[in-house]
N, C-alpha and C positions, 0 to 999 in steps of 0.2 A: 534222719537226713540221709538221702540216697545219693548215689553217684552214677552219672551216665558218661561214658567215654566214647561211644560209637555215634558217628554222624548218621548212621542208618537206623538208629533206634526209632520205632514207630512214633513215640511221643515227640521226639525231636523233629521228625518229618512233618508232623501235624502243626507244630509251632512255626516251622519255617514257612508254611503255607500262608501264615497270617501277614506276610509281606504284601499279599494281594488283597485288594479291596473286596473282591467277591467272596473270598474266604473269611474275611472279618465279618461280613454281613451274614454269611452262612453259619459260621460257628458262634456268632454273637459274642466274640471276644476280641480284645485288642492288646497290643504290646506296648509296654513302657520301658524305657532303658535309662540307666543311670540312677545313682542313689538319690539325687535331688528330685528328679521327676517321680520316682516311685514313692518316696517319702511324702511328697506333696499330695499325691493321690490318696495314699493311706490316711494321712491326716484329715483329708476331706471326707473320709468315711468309706472310700472304696476298699473292698476286700480282695486281695490277690488270690487267685486260685493256686498259684505256685510262683516262687521266686527262684530263678536260676542264676547261680553265681560260679565264677571260676574259683579255683582253690585259694588264691590270694585275696579274694573278696568275701570269704565266708564271714568274717567279722562284721563287714559292712551290712551284709544281709541280716545278721542276727540283731542289728540295731533297729530294724524296722518290722521284722516278723519273727515268730517262734521257729525253732529248728525244724519242726515237722512240716513247715511250709517252704523249706529250702531244699533245692536239689543242686548238688555240685556237678558241674559239667567241665569237660576238658576244653582247653582253649579253642581247639578246632571245632568243637560242637558249638561254642558260643559264637564263633565266626559264622557258622551256618544259620543260626536262628536270629542273629542281629541284623538290623537294616543299616547299621553304621559301618563305615569303612574301617574305623578304629573302635571296636567295641569297648564299652566301659567296664565290662566284666560283671555287670549285674542287670538282669532283665526280668520283668514280671509280666504275668498274664492276668488280665482283669476282665470280668464280664462287662459287657456294655450295659449301662443303666437304661431303664425304661424312660421313654420320653415323658417329661413332666406334664401335668394337667395345665390347660390354658389359663386357669385361675392364678397360676404362679407368675404369669407374665407381668413384668414391671420394667423399671429403668434398665437400659442396656443398649444393645446394638442389633441391627439387622445387616447381615452380610449378603448382598445381592450378587450372586454369580461370582463371588471371589474364588478364583480357581487355583491360586498359588497356595500350597499348603503352609509355606513359611509365613505368608501374610496372614492367613487365617489364624494360625497358632499365635502369632504376635498380637493380633487384635483381641483374641480371647484372653491372652495374658494381660493386656492393658485394661480390658474390661474388668477382670478380676482384681487387678491392682487398684483400680479406682473405686472399687466397692460396688460396682454394678453387677446385677445377678443374671439378667436375661440375655441370651445370644440366640437370635433367630437366623437360621441358615436357609437360604433359598438357592437351590442348585449349587454350583461351585464344587469345591473340594469336599471330600468326605471327612467329617470331624474326627473319626476314630482311627484314621490312617496314621501310621507311625510318625510321619513328618509333621502332621498337625499336632499330635500329642507332644512330641519332642519340642516343637517350637513354642508350645504353650508352657513348657517346663512343668507339666502336670497340673497347672492351674485350671485346665479344662474341668477338673473335678470340683472346682469352686463356683461354677456357674451352671445355670439350667440351659441345656441345649434343646432348642426346638427346631426340628427339621420340617419345614412347611413349604407350601407354594405361596406365591404372592397373594392369591385369592384367599388362602387359608389365613394368612396374616391379617388381611382386611376384615375377614369374618370374625376372627378371634381376638382382635386387639382391644375391643371395648373402648374405654375412654383414653387409652394410651395414645399420646400424640406422636406422629411420625415426622421426623426431621430429616429431610434429604440433604446430603452433602453434595454441593455442586461447585464446579470450578469458579463460576462467576454468577453474579446476580442474586445471591442470597444475602441474608442478614449477617452482620458481624456477630461473633460470639457474645459480645457485651450487650447486644440488642435482643438477645434471645433469653426466654425464660425456660430454663431446663428443669421441668417438673413433670413427672409422670410421662416420660418420653422414651422413644427408641430412635437412635441415630442410625439412619440408613446409609450404608457405605456401599458404593457400587463396585463393579468389576474393575480390574486393573486396566483392561483394554478399552472398555466402552462406558464405564461409569453406570449411571442409572438411566433407564430409558425415559423418554418424555412422558409416556403413559404413567409410569411409576411415580415420577416427580409430581404429576398432577394429582395423584392419589394421596400424596403426603400433605400434612398440615402446614409445614413450614419448610423453608430452604435456608441452608447455612453455608457460608463461604469462608474459608480460611485465607486471609490476605497473604499474598506473596509479593513483597516489595522488590524482590530480586528479579533475576531473569529466567527463572524456571517456568516452564509452561504449566506444570502440574506437580503435585506431590505423590509419592508412593502411597498406595491405599492404606497400608498399615501405619505409615507415619501420619498421614492426614487424620485418620480415625483416632489414633492415639492422642494427638494434639487436641482434637475436639473433645475427647472424653476427659482429658485433664482440665480443659477450660470449663467444661460443664460441671465439674466438681467444685470449682472455685466459688 
């Protein structure tokens, strides 16, 4: 177990760069923060390259990894490498997994241009919670960015992440049925057969384009008896996934 107290340490400088998407892609590593997020990823089979903890969080770190995988850092160093305004005191570096083979595609969700990292992470978390395995990402936020990983609370490790274009989805989906979520004009959840499907959830601002809707096999609408014009993408998608599991 080593200790780093300098914010200018080359290792620390390199980790701090992982706040940037281009560096995450370049280094093929991502950051997870907090005992819950790190533990969830490790339980999913992800192996951390290193876990960084402040002095008072050493015991927490030893609950999830062996001491040779722990580096103690000064509070000021943790502040530098953390993306949080109030660091939890535990941060781990994980390698980005390889994209799964298309043969693994099954029940789950397609996030079409979902740009908000919080919404993406929440939808991934709901997908994992409902026992669905496939998450197809088409443009939108980068899945291994810190805000997405944190919003998923590490459950991103429990799903298969496919980063595709729309054309790649159509080419690779095989017999999987695409169900487009639309504000109006779709079937009610109790009229839908949720079997071998991907629920297509559109961007927060524009939803799914007419072309993409036509490419889908079915349309689904969540009724809103109140006076809201629409639901937040993460809320609508989570409700639909819950109903699909019933």
